[in-house]
ZAMARGU-4260 file (C-alpha; in steps of 0.2 Angstrom, whole numbers, plus 5000, padded with zeros to 4 digits):
<rodrens>
0) 4982/5330/4849 | 4972/5318/4840 | 4962/5305/4846 | 4966/5288/4839 | 4953/5278/4845
5) 4934/5280/4850 | 4930/5282/4870 | 4925/5264/4874 | 4914/5259/4889 | 4918/5242/4897
10) 4916/5232/4913 | 4929/5234/4924 | 4935/5215/4924 | 4936/5217/4904 | 4949/5230/4904
15) 4966/5225/4896 | 4977/5220/4912 | 4989/5233/4909 | 4975/5246/4912 | 4971/5239/4928
20) 4986/5238/4933 | 4986/5258/4935 | 4983/5267/4949 | 4963/5273/4949 | 4954/5286/4955
25) 4936/5291/4957 | 4921/5278/4961 | 4928/5263/4951 | 4940/5254/4963 | 4927/5254/4978
30) 4915/5247/4967 | 4923/5236/4959 | 4940/5232/4970 | 4943/5214/4962 | 4945/5222/4946
35) 4954/5238/4949 | 4964/5236/4966 | 4975/5250/4965 | 4964/5264/4972 | 4973/5283/4973
40) 4966/5300/4971 | 4951/5307/4977 | 4931/5300/4974 | 4925/5314/4964 | 4932/5327/4956
45) 4931/5346/4964 | 4921/5358/4954 | 4932/5371/4958 | 4946/5362/4952 | 4937/5358/4935
50) 4933/5377/4933 | 4953/5380/4940 | 4958/5370/4923 | 4946/5375/4911 | 4952/5395/4913
55) 4969/5389/4914 | 4969/5381/4897 | 4956/5394/4888 | 4970/5408/4894 | 4985/5397/4888
60) 4994/5394/4906 | 4991/5376/4908 | 5002/5364/4900 | 4998/5348/4890 | 5002/5336/4879
65) 4997/5319/4872 | 4998/5306/4884 | 5007/5289/4878 | 4988/5282/4879 | 4985/5294/4867
70) 4972/5305/4877 | 4966/5321/4870 | 4973/5335/4879 | 4968/5353/4876 | 4981/5365/4866
75) 4986/5379/4877 | 4975/5396/4872 | 4964/5387/4859 | 4950/5385/4870 | 4939/5368/4867
80) 4939/5368/4848 | 4937/5352/4840 | 4932/5343/4855 | 4916/5335/4856 | 4906/5332/4872
85) 4901/5315/4879 | 4888/5310/4888 | 4894/5303/4905 | 4884/5295/4918 | 4888/5286/4934
90) 4888/5266/4930 | 4870/5255/4935 | 4874/5249/4952 | 4858/5239/4954 | 4846/5234/4941
95) 4830/5244/4941 | 4814/5236/4950 | 4802/5225/4937 | 4788/5233/4931 | 4770/5231/4938
100) 4756/5224/4927 | 4740/5232/4929 | 4728/5219/4938 | 4714/5228/4929 | 4716/5222/4912
</rodrens>
């Protein structure tokens, strides 16, 4: 499988309507219920489930294809070669408080 586009960061409301109409797992639907009204699945992925998936993919016992959206899957038995780790973080839910100016100078 080959990724056809780079990862994208966008506001939930700016996603195409066809994507916003899909079921959405994770924290997005609770943070942006107007834009992501179809909540499904757990809020957070279990660490155990991720470890299990990693082991099955590395040993070749997990199936995998490319999705219609062009998502990249790991080929069973080939490990994670060719995948580049991405920096992911929780969205900023509140702006940082303003810094205070020193009154000494």
